C-alpha angles and dihedrals in degrees: 000000000000120000125194118248091255092062096041094119097037116066117216132211107246091212103051101010094233115154124231136193095233143009090252091058089048091052091049090050094049093047092052108031099033099031095126093050093050094045092049093053095042090063092055098049112102119199101213136114117276118244109279096023114142122215117212118205 
């Protein structure tokens, strides 16, 4: 997420563009107001290597 210089000290919700005083307030907002959106996209995220990734041991 890229914020303009004006909003550097005030994080914004990327879904509704509301500004918050701290990251903690933003997390609380996203977990309450956008709960369905976050839960829907959590199910679809796979934690696996992308094709062509090389693992170094």
